[in-house]
C-alpha positions as CSV (number, residue, x, y, z in Angstrom):
1,X,-7.0,40.9,37.9
2,X,-7.3,38.4,41.3
3,X,-11.1,38.0,41.3
4,X,-11.2,37.4,37.5
5,X,-8.3,34.6,38.2
6,X,-10.5,32.9,40.8
7,X,-13.8,33.2,38.7
8,X,-11.3,31.1,35.7
9,X,-10.3,28.6,38.4
10,X,-13.3,28.1,40.0
11,X,-15.4,27.7,36.7
12,X,-18.1,30.1,36.9
13,X,-17.7,31.3,33.4
14,X,-19.3,28.0,32.7
15,X,-22.7,28.3,34.6
16,X,-23.4,31.8,34.6
17,X,-26.2,33.1,32.3
18,X,-25.0,33.1,28.5
19,X,-23.1,30.3,29.0
20,X,-24.0,28.3,25.7
21,X,-21.7,30.7,24.1
22,X,-18.6,29.8,26.4
23,X,-20.2,26.2,26.1
24,X,-19.5,26.4,22.4
25,X,-16.2,27.9,22.5
26,X,-15.0,24.9,24.6
27,X,-16.6,22.1,22.8
28,X,-14.9,24.0,19.3
29,X,-11.3,24.1,21.1
30,X,-11.6,20.6,22.3
31,X,-12.7,19.5,18.5
32,X,-10.1,21.5,17.0
33,X,-7.4,19.9,19.5
34,X,-8.6,16.5,18.8
35,X,-8.2,16.9,15.0
36,X,-4.5,18.7,15.4
37,X,-3.6,15.1,17.9
38,X,-5.1,12.9,15.0
39,X,-3.4,14.9,12.1
40,X,0.0,14.8,14.6
41,X,-0.2,10.7,14.3
42,X,-0.9,10.8,10.8
43,X,2.2,12.7,10.3
44,X,3.9,10.4,12.7
45,X,2.8,7.2,10.7
46,X,3.6,8.9,7.7
47,X,7.7,9.4,8.6
48,X,7.7,5.8,9.5
49,X,6.5,4.9,6.5
50,X,9.3,6.7,4.6
51,X,12.0,5.6,6.7
52,X,10.8,2.0,6.0
53,X,10.5,3.0,2.2
54,X,14.3,4.4,2.4
55,X,15.9,1.3,4.1
56,X,13.9,-0.8,1.5
57,X,15.3,1.3,-1.5
58,X,19.0,1.5,-0.1
59,X,18.8,-2.7,0.6
60,X,17.4,-3.2,-2.9
61,X,20.1,-0.3,-4.5
62,X,22.7,-2.4,-3.1
63,X,21.2,-5.9,-4.2
64,X,21.7,-4.2,-7.2
65,X,24.9,-2.9,-7.4
66,X,26.1,-6.4,-6.4
67,X,24.3,-8.0,-8.8
68,X,25.9,-5.9,-11.5
69,X,29.1,-6.3,-10.7
70,X,28.6,-10.1,-10.9
71,X,26.9,-9.6,-14.4
72,X,30.0,-7.9,-15.2
73,X,32.5,-10.4,-14.0
74,X,30.8,-13.0,-15.8
75,X,30.7,-11.7,-19.2
76,X,34.5,-11.0,-18.7
77,X,36.4,-12.4,-21.8
78,X,38.9,-14.4,-20.1
79,X,36.0,-15.9,-17.8
80,X,34.0,-16.9,-20.9
81,X,36.8,-18.5,-22.5
82,X,37.4,-20.5,-19.2
83,X,33.8,-21.9,-19.0
84,X,33.3,-22.9,-23.0
85,X,37.1,-24.3,-23.1
86,X,35.4,-27.6,-20.9
87,X,32.8,-27.6,-23.6
88,X,35.3,-27.4,-26.1
89,X,35.7,-24.3,-27.7
90,X,38.2,-22.3,-27.4
91,X,39.1,-18.4,-29.0
92,X,40.3,-17.9,-32.1
93,X,44.4,-17.4,-32.8
94,X,43.9,-15.7,-35.8
95,X,41.9,-12.4,-36.1
96,X,38.7,-12.4,-38.1
97,X,38.8,-11.6,-41.4
98,X,36.7,-8.7,-42.8
99,X,34.6,-9.1,-45.6
100,X,33.4,-6.4,-48.3
101,X,31.1,-6.8,-50.6
102,X,30.7,-4.7,-53.7
103,X,27.8,-3.4,-55.2
104,X,27.8,-2.8,-59.0
105,X,25.2,0.1,-59.2
């Protein structure tokens, strides 16, 4: 056990006969490690993009709520009446009369 560990530390398995199999495996492991690192960086970038998109969505939603509140306030009858009074248009004093048209069939 001790000799196997010492051989591993010295790297004799890389220069022995039949070491080409070891080199292929080591290169394959390095390739997989590089692939894993690249994939983790891509995932991190996507997480950052999602966080930015969520922040932008929140700001757009709050702006939408704010604008909707302003529009609702401006649509109120009292607001319209006060704006139209400056142009000489006043709300009616009497209720509207309903006109019913009867057709003879």
